[in-house]
C-alpha positions as CSV (number, residue, x, y, z in Angstrom):
1,T,203.9,128.0,131.1
2,K,205.4,129.1,127.8
3,G,203.4,128.6,124.7
4,I,200.9,130.4,122.4
5,A,197.4,131.1,123.6
6,V,194.5,130.0,121.4
7,K,190.7,129.8,121.7
8,L,188.8,126.5,121.3
9,K,185.3,126.5,119.8
10,R,182.7,123.8,119.4
11,L,181.9,122.5,115.9
12,G,178.6,123.6,114.2
13,W,177.2,126.8,112.7
14,F,177.0,128.7,116.0
15,G,179.9,126.9,117.7
16,S,180.1,128.2,121.3
17,E,183.4,129.0,122.9
18,I,184.9,126.1,124.9
19,G,187.7,128.2,126.4
20,S,191.4,129.0,126.0
21,A,194.4,126.7,125.7
22,V,198.1,127.0,125.2
23,V,199.8,125.4,122.2
24,K,203.1,123.8,123.3
25,D,204.1,122.1,120.0
26,M,202.7,122.2,116.5
27,S,203.3,120.6,113.1
28,M,201.5,120.2,109.8
29,G,199.9,117.0,111.2
30,G,198.7,118.3,114.6
31,A,199.6,119.9,117.8
32,G,200.0,119.4,121.6
33,L,198.3,121.8,123.9
34,L,197.3,122.4,127.5
35,A,193.7,123.0,128.4
36,P,191.9,123.5,131.7
37,L,190.1,120.3,132.8
38,K,187.0,122.4,133.8
39,D,186.4,123.2,130.1
40,N,185.6,119.6,129.3
41,V,187.1,119.8,125.8
42,P,185.2,117.5,123.4
43,D,186.9,115.1,121.0
44,Q,186.5,117.4,118.0
45,F,186.6,121.2,117.9
46,W,188.0,124.3,116.2
47,V,191.3,125.8,117.2
48,L,191.3,129.6,116.6
49,Y,194.4,131.7,116.6
50,D,192.6,134.9,115.5
51,K,189.4,135.8,113.7
52,N,190.8,134.7,110.3
53,T,192.7,131.6,111.2
54,K,191.0,128.4,112.5
55,V,191.7,124.7,112.0
56,K,189.5,121.7,112.8
57,A,191.1,119.3,115.3
58,K,190.5,115.9,116.7
59,V,191.9,114.7,120.0
60,C,194.0,111.6,119.6
61,Y,195.6,111.6,123.1
62,R,194.6,112.9,126.5
63,K,196.6,113.0,129.7
64,S,195.8,114.8,133.0
65,I,198.7,116.8,134.1
66,N,197.3,117.7,137.5
67,D,193.9,118.5,139.0
68,K,193.5,121.6,136.8
69,L,195.2,120.9,133.5
70,E,195.2,118.2,130.8
71,F,197.5,117.7,127.8
72,L,195.8,117.1,124.5
73,G,197.5,115.6,121.5
74,L,195.6,116.8,118.4
75,E,195.4,115.7,114.8
76,W,194.3,118.3,112.2
77,H,191.3,117.5,110.1
78,G,190.3,118.9,106.8
79,K,192.1,118.9,103.4
80,D,193.2,122.5,103.3
81,N,196.9,122.4,104.0
82,S,197.2,126.2,103.3
83,V,195.1,127.0,106.4
84,R,197.4,124.7,108.5
85,L,200.5,126.3,107.1
86,K,199.0,129.8,107.7
87,L,198.4,128.8,111.4
88,L,201.8,127.2,111.7
89,R,203.5,130.4,110.4
90,K,201.5,132.6,112.7
91,L,202.3,130.5,115.8
92,R,206.0,130.3,114.9
93,R,206.2,134.0,114.3
94,R,204.5,134.7,117.7
95,A,206.8,132.2,119.4
96,F,209.8,133.9,117.9
97,V,208.6,137.3,119.1
98,L,208.0,136.0,122.6
99,K,211.5,134.4,122.7
100,Q,213.1,137.6,121.6
101,D,211.1,139.6,124.2
102,N,212.2,137.1,126.9
103,F,215.8,137.4,125.8
104,R,215.7,141.2,126.0
105,L,214.1,141.0,129.5
106,V,216.9,138.7,130.7
107,E,219.5,141.0,129.1
108,V,218.1,144.1,130.9
109,N,218.0,142.2,134.2
110,Q,221.6,141.2,133.8
111,Q,222.6,144.8,133.1
112,Q,220.7,146.1,136.1
113,N,222.4,143.5,138.3
114,L,225.9,144.4,137.0
115,G,225.3,148.2,137.3
């Protein structure tokens, strides 16, 4: 599944890690992500891209995809738009790099098949 990997952590001073998820879509208002059902993701948690970038999220939509995954529609919480923008820029930059890498891989495979 294509997307950007993030970590999910519980709210609170010593928020324990919930698990990993994959961001499929993101905007300034929220995001859509896939998470393992076994992680029992709570209704509110932190989304971490790296040690310096985290955003508080609230689940506004849940749908089971299969017996292992669920799709979560998130709404960002908190008033600091600069943090959201920072996360959005990092995710878009990462998605662009992945897309470029995938394009190069396809190009190499095509050249090998022709040669």
